[in-house]
C-alpha positions as CSV (number, residue, x, y, z in Angstrom):
1,M,-6.4,2.0,-9.8
2,F,-5.9,3.7,-13.2
3,T,-3.1,5.4,-14.9
4,D,-3.1,6.7,-18.5
5,K,-1.2,3.6,-19.5
6,G,-3.3,0.9,-17.8
7,M,-4.6,-0.3,-14.5
8,I,-2.9,-1.5,-11.4
9,L,-4.8,-4.1,-9.3
10,T,-4.7,-3.2,-5.7
11,N,-4.8,-5.5,-2.7
12,P,-7.0,-3.8,-0.1
13,G,-5.9,-4.1,3.5
14,H,-9.3,-4.6,5.0
15,P,-10.2,-8.3,4.8
16,Q,-13.8,-7.7,3.6
17,R,-12.6,-5.8,0.5
18,R,-10.1,-8.3,-0.8
19,R,-12.4,-10.2,-3.1
20,E,-13.2,-7.0,-5.0
21,I,-10.0,-7.4,-7.0
22,N,-11.0,-10.6,-8.9
23,F,-14.2,-8.9,-10.0
24,L,-12.5,-5.7,-11.1
25,D,-9.8,-7.7,-13.0
26,Y,-12.5,-9.6,-14.9
27,V,-14.7,-6.6,-15.7
28,L,-11.9,-4.1,-16.7
29,N,-9.3,-6.4,-18.3
30,F,-11.3,-9.2,-19.8
31,R,-14.5,-7.4,-20.8
32,H,-13.0,-4.0,-21.7
33,N,-9.5,-5.0,-22.6
34,Y,-7.9,-2.4,-20.3
35,P,-4.2,-3.4,-19.9
36,V,-2.9,-4.5,-16.5
37,L,0.4,-2.9,-15.6
38,G,0.8,-4.8,-12.4
39,Q,-0.8,-6.1,-9.2
40,I,-0.1,-5.5,-5.5
41,K,0.4,-8.9,-3.8
42,S,0.6,-10.0,-0.2
43,P,2.1,-9.1,2.2
44,G,1.6,-5.8,0.4
45,Y,-1.7,-4.0,0.9
46,L,-2.9,-0.9,-1.0
47,D,-6.3,0.8,-0.9
48,G,-7.1,3.0,-3.9
49,G,-8.3,5.8,-1.5
50,D,-4.6,6.2,-0.4
51,V,-3.6,7.3,-3.9
52,V,-4.1,10.9,-5.2
53,R,-3.0,11.5,-8.8
54,A,-1.7,14.9,-9.8
55,G,-0.9,14.7,-13.5
56,D,2.1,12.3,-13.8
57,H,2.8,12.4,-10.1
58,Y,1.1,10.2,-7.5
59,F,0.8,11.1,-3.8
60,L,0.7,7.8,-1.8
61,G,-0.8,7.8,1.7
62,Y,0.1,5.4,4.5
63,T,-0.8,4.9,8.1
64,D,1.0,3.4,11.0
65,L,-2.1,2.4,12.9
66,A,-1.5,-1.3,13.4
67,E,-5.2,-2.1,14.2
68,D,-6.5,-0.8,10.8
69,I,-3.9,-1.1,8.1
70,R,-5.3,-0.2,4.7
71,T,-2.1,0.5,2.9
72,N,1.3,-0.7,4.1
73,E,5.0,-0.2,3.2
74,Q,5.2,-3.4,1.2
75,G,2.2,-2.3,-0.9
76,L,3.7,1.2,-1.5
77,D,7.0,-0.4,-2.5
78,Q,5.2,-2.5,-5.1
79,L,3.1,0.4,-6.4
80,E,6.1,2.7,-6.7
81,Y,8.0,0.1,-8.7
82,I,5.1,-0.2,-11.1
83,L,4.5,3.5,-11.4
84,H,8.2,4.4,-11.8
85,K,8.5,1.7,-14.5
86,S,5.7,3.5,-16.3
87,G,7.4,6.9,-16.1
88,H,5.5,8.3,-13.1
89,T,6.9,9.9,-10.0
90,T,5.6,9.4,-6.4
91,S,5.7,11.0,-2.9
92,R,4.7,9.3,0.3
93,I,2.4,11.1,2.7
94,P,1.7,10.0,6.3
95,V,-2.1,9.8,6.9
96,Q,-3.3,10.6,10.4
97,K,-6.8,10.8,11.9
98,Q,-8.6,9.9,8.6
99,L,-9.2,6.7,6.8
100,H,-7.4,7.5,3.5
101,L,-5.3,10.1,1.9
102,S,-8.1,11.0,-0.4
103,S,-10.5,11.5,2.6
104,G,-8.7,14.8,3.3
105,S,-7.1,15.8,0.0
106,S,-7.7,16.1,-3.7
107,F,-6.0,17.4,-6.8
108,V,-7.9,20.2,-8.6
109,G,-5.4,20.9,-11.3
110,E,-2.8,23.6,-12.0
111,R,-0.5,22.5,-9.2
112,T,-3.2,22.9,-6.6
């Protein structure tokens, strides 16, 4: 996940996606020298699709569906800590009946 100040390595909740982070860390940090602001670590889980950026504000989606956790409270706590430390603000949005927050929303600019 990217901010204007660097990247945050997520920790996807779905087991088949967890190895992606090592590859992304290598490609973006080591090959392109993009700074790492932080990393979400277990027991925290965060899928990038649950984050919608609106300028300096981030909307963070979460679900309470125990059978398919993609982003959990511990992951959101860690992400908010990193974002707040970088000067960003956040809001948590419950996600229902869709996989991710970004599956049903997007930021188009000008407060919309």
